[in-house]
C-alpha positions in Angstrom: -0.4 46.5 22.7 -3.2 45.7 19.9 -4.1 42.2 19.8 -4.6 40.7 16.6 -6.7 38.0 16.1 -5.7 35.2 13.5 -8.4 32.7 14.5 -9.3 31.4 10.9 -6.1 31.1 10.5 -5.0 28.9 12.6 -7.9 26.8 12.4 -7.4 26.5 8.3 -4.1 25.4 9.3 -5.6 22.1 11.8 -7.6 21.7 9.3 -4.9 21.5 6.8 -2.5 19.5 8.8 -5.5 16.8 10.1 -6.3 15.7 6.3 -2.4 15.5 5.3 -2.0 13.1 8.7 -5.7 11.4 7.6 -3.9 10.7 4.3 -0.5 9.2 5.7 -2.5 6.9 7.6 -5.1 5.3 5.2 -2.0 5.5 3.1 0.2 3.5 5.1 -3.4 1.4 5.8 -3.2 0.5 1.8 0.3 -0.5 1.6 0.0 -3.2 4.7 -3.3 -4.3 3.9 -1.9 -4.9 0.0 1.5 -6.5 1.6 -0.5 -8.9 3.4 -2.7 -10.2 0.9 -0.2 -10.6 -1.7 1.1 -14.0 -0.7 1.1 -15.8 -4.0 -0.1 -19.5 -4.2 0.5 -21.8 -6.8 -3.1 -21.5 -9.5 -4.6 -23.3 -12.6 -6.1 -21.8 -16.2 -9.7 -23.2 -16.4 -10.7 -22.7 -19.9 -14.5 -22.4 -21.2 -14.6 -23.6 -25.1 -16.9 -20.9 -27.0 -20.5 -22.9 -27.3 -21.6 -23.2 -31.0 -24.5 -21.5 -30.5 -21.2 -18.0 -30.5 -21.1 -17.3 -27.6 -17.4 -16.5 -27.0 -15.7 -18.3 -24.5 -14.5 -17.4 -20.1 -11.3 -17.7 -18.5 -10.9 -17.7 -14.8 -7.3 -18.0 -12.2 -9.2 -21.2 -9.2 -6.0 -20.8 -6.2 -5.2 -23.7 -4.8 -3.4 -23.5 -1.9 -6.3 -21.7 -0.2 -5.8 -20.3 2.8 -7.0 -20.7 6.3 -10.1 -19.1 7.5 -8.3 -16.0 10.4 -5.3 -16.2 7.5 -4.9 -13.4 5.7 -6.0 -14.4 2.2 -3.5 -16.1 -0.7 -3.8 -14.2 -3.6 -5.0 -15.4 -7.1 -5.2 -12.7 -9.9 -3.9 -9.7 -7.3 -7.8 -8.1 -8.6 -7.9 -7.5 -4.8 -4.8 -6.2 -3.9 -5.0 -3.4 -6.7 -8.5 -2.2 -6.1 -7.2 -1.1 -2.3 -7.9 2.0 -1.8 -8.7 5.1 0.0 -10.6 8.5 0.5 -10.8 10.8 3.2 -13.2 13.9 3.0 -11.9 16.8 4.5 -14.5 18.3 5.8 -16.2 15.6 8.1 -12.3 14.8 8.6 -13.7 11.1 8.0 -11.7 8.7 6.2 -12.1 4.7 5.2 -9.5 2.3 3.4 -11.2 -0.9 1.7 -12.8 -2.3 -1.8 -15.3 -2.2 -3.9 -14.4 -5.1 -5.8 -17.5 -8.0 -4.0 -15.3 -10.7 -2.8 -13.8 -8.3 -0.8 -16.0 -8.2 2.0 -16.9 -11.7 2.3 -13.4 -12.7 3.1 -13.5 -9.8 5.5 -16.3 -11.1 7.3 -16.7 -14.5 5.5 -20.3 -15.9 4.1 -22.7 -18.5 5.1 -20.0 -21.1 3.0 -16.6 -20.1 3.9 -15.5 -18.8 6.9 -13.9 -15.4 7.1 -10.0 -14.3 6.0 -10.4 -11.0 7.1 -7.4 -9.1 5.9 -8.1 -5.0 6.8 -9.5 -5.2 10.7 -5.9 -7.4 11.6 -4.1 -4.7 9.1 -5.4 -1.6 11.9 -5.3 -3.0 14.7 -1.5 -4.4 13.9 -1.1 -1.2 12.6 -2.1 0.6 15.4 0.7 2.0 17.3 1.9 2.7 14.0 -0.4 4.9 13.6 -0.5 6.6 17.1 3.1 6.8 16.6 3.9 8.5 13.2 0.6 10.6 12.7 -1.7 11.1 15.8 -4.5 9.4 15.1 -6.3 6.7 16.9 -5.8 5.4 20.3 -2.8 3.0 21.3 -4.7 -0.9 22.3 
């Protein structure tokens, strides 16, 4: 009886399944993070008039009831929520969830003038069991 080795095909199936699980886990965490940073707050719109030299006026929105240190940040414009994204590297089997907006990192880690309002790490920690159960990603805590 001849044996037929299917190692490369099996390895490719495992890799494809792993990439699908990573992508699923990333989409799950992205969705949960977006939920966590969607709490509304009252805001006020400030306008700067155009200067006499012809430069345009600007406007910006400010939250009137910001989150407390340690809480998920509250939404002002929704820009952070919309910017949360993910990427999966199918060669190294690494995945990242995050944002490219600088204040996303400032909220997560804090600054010398502001205590942290972490939003991503608590989302991952709180949903760790679901990640293991649904995607086989990570270890239960």
